[in-house]
C-alpha positions as CSV (number, residue, x, y, z in Angstrom):
1,I,0.1,-0.8,-0.1
2,P,2.9,2.3,0.7
3,A,4.9,1.7,-2.5
4,L,0.8,2.6,-4.3
5,F,0.7,6.1,-2.4
6,R,4.2,6.6,-3.1
7,L,3.0,6.1,-7.2
8,A,-0.1,8.2,-7.0
9,E,2.5,11.0,-5.5
10,S,5.1,10.5,-8.0
11,L,2.2,11.3,-10.9
12,S,0.0,13.4,-9.6
13,I,-3.1,11.6,-9.0
14,G,-5.3,9.9,-6.6
15,V,-5.3,7.8,-4.8
16,A,-8.6,6.6,-5.9
17,S,-8.5,6.4,-9.2
18,F,-6.8,3.1,-9.9
19,F,-9.9,2.1,-9.1
20,E,-12.2,3.6,-11.5
21,G,-14.5,1.9,-13.4
22,L,-13.9,-1.0,-10.8
23,S,-17.2,-2.3,-8.8
24,A,-18.2,-4.9,-6.4
25,E,-21.7,-5.5,-7.9
26,R,-21.5,-9.6,-8.6
27,P,-22.3,-9.7,-12.3
28,S,-26.0,-9.7,-13.7
29,C,-27.6,-13.6,-13.8
30,V,-30.5,-11.7,-15.4
31,Y,-30.3,-11.5,-18.7
32,R,-33.4,-9.2,-20.8
33,G,-35.5,-11.4,-23.6
34,Q,-34.5,-8.2,-25.6
35,D,-31.4,-8.5,-25.9
36,G,-31.2,-12.2,-27.1
37,V,-29.6,-12.6,-30.2
38,G,-31.2,-14.5,-33.4
39,V,-30.6,-17.6,-34.5
40,G,-30.2,-18.3,-37.6
41,V,-30.9,-21.3,-39.1
42,E,-30.5,-23.5,-42.7
43,K,-32.5,-22.0,-46.2
44,T,-34.7,-24.6,-46.3
45,L,-36.3,-23.5,-42.7
46,K,-36.3,-20.1,-43.7
47,G,-40.1,-18.9,-42.9
48,M,-41.1,-21.8,-40.9
49,V,-39.1,-21.2,-37.4
50,E,-37.0,-18.4,-36.0
51,G,-35.4,-18.7,-33.2
52,V,-33.5,-16.1,-30.8
53,R,-30.4,-17.3,-28.1
54,L,-31.3,-16.1,-24.9
55,L,-27.7,-15.8,-23.1
56,P,-25.3,-12.9,-24.7
57,P,-22.9,-13.6,-27.0
58,D,-20.0,-13.7,-23.9
59,Q,-21.7,-16.1,-22.6
60,G,-20.6,-18.8,-24.8
61,D,-18.4,-21.4,-22.6
62,A,-21.9,-22.1,-20.0
63,P,-23.1,-25.7,-19.9
64,L,-26.5,-24.8,-21.3
65,D,-27.7,-22.4,-24.3
66,P,-30.8,-21.7,-24.8
67,Y,-33.4,-20.8,-26.8
68,V,-37.0,-19.7,-27.1
69,L,-37.9,-20.8,-31.0
70,K,-41.5,-20.3,-32.8
71,I,-42.5,-22.7,-35.6
72,E,-45.1,-21.5,-37.8
73,P,-48.7,-22.3,-38.3
74,E,-48.8,-24.8,-40.8
75,G,-44.8,-25.8,-40.9
76,K,-43.8,-28.7,-41.5
77,L,-39.7,-29.6,-40.5
78,F,-38.0,-31.7,-43.2
79,S,-35.0,-32.1,-40.1
80,H,-34.2,-30.7,-36.9
81,F,-33.8,-27.1,-36.1
82,F,-30.1,-27.6,-35.1
83,N,-26.9,-30.0,-35.7
84,H,-27.8,-32.2,-32.9
85,K,-24.7,-33.7,-30.9
86,G,-25.8,-34.3,-27.7
87,E,-28.9,-33.8,-25.9
88,E,-31.2,-31.1,-26.1
89,M,-34.8,-30.1,-24.4
90,G,-37.7,-28.2,-25.1
91,Y,-40.6,-26.8,-23.3
92,V,-43.6,-26.6,-25.1
93,L,-45.5,-22.5,-24.0
94,S,-47.7,-22.3,-26.3
95,G,-49.5,-24.2,-29.5
96,T,-48.7,-28.2,-30.5
97,L,-46.1,-30.0,-32.3
98,A,-46.0,-33.5,-33.3
99,L,-42.4,-34.5,-34.4
100,W,-41.4,-38.0,-35.6
101,V,-38.1,-39.6,-34.3
102,D,-37.9,-43.4,-35.6
103,G,-40.5,-43.1,-37.9
104,Q,-43.1,-42.5,-35.0
105,R,-45.1,-39.5,-34.3
106,Q,-45.4,-38.0,-31.0
107,E,-47.4,-35.3,-30.2
108,A,-46.4,-32.1,-27.6
109,G,-48.5,-29.3,-26.1
110,P,-48.6,-26.8,-23.6
111,G,-46.5,-27.8,-20.7
112,D,-44.6,-31.2,-21.9
113,L,-41.1,-31.9,-22.2
114,I,-39.4,-33.0,-25.2
115,Y,-36.0,-34.3,-23.9
116,L,-33.1,-35.9,-27.0
117,R,-30.7,-38.3,-26.0
118,K,-29.2,-39.5,-29.2
119,E,-32.9,-39.2,-30.9
120,T,-32.7,-36.8,-33.6
121,P,-36.3,-35.9,-34.9
122,E,-36.8,-36.9,-38.5
123,Q,-39.4,-34.4,-39.0
124,W,-41.6,-31.7,-37.0
125,E,-44.4,-30.6,-38.1
126,N,-47.0,-27.2,-36.9
127,S,-50.9,-28.3,-37.6
128,G,-52.3,-25.7,-35.7
129,D,-53.1,-22.3,-36.4
130,S,-51.2,-20.9,-33.7
131,V,-47.5,-20.8,-33.7
132,A,-46.0,-23.1,-31.5
133,E,-43.5,-21.6,-28.9
134,L,-40.4,-23.9,-27.0
135,L,-37.8,-22.9,-24.7
136,W,-35.6,-25.3,-26.0
137,V,-32.2,-25.7,-24.3
138,K,-29.7,-27.9,-25.9
139,I,-27.4,-29.7,-23.4
140,R,-23.5,-29.5,-23.6
């Protein structure tokens, strides 16, 4: 500490100037939805599905990657919306969806959870008349 005072004195500045811009505040654990980043989808899916990554880009090392995905009414996706490399799960917020896994049709509606381990849906379909909205989480 004495060296810090001597340095400040020799520079003709106050000791406090060494600490300007530093904050004792903890990093925020709340991320605003409007700060989410749009997700690019394959050309074949454009116009049928849109998504927003909820964590900001500087949180790229998080073990979870959360998104809100919206699938338009009458939308049929003939592939999964992400390159599937690990576990993923989705919670249906609104609307209804059908997904095909290993040729089997399964339906999901509001409040249902979709959990994929190694499976990759071959097709998704929103046959309803409203947008289907999912909270989707990729697990790294």
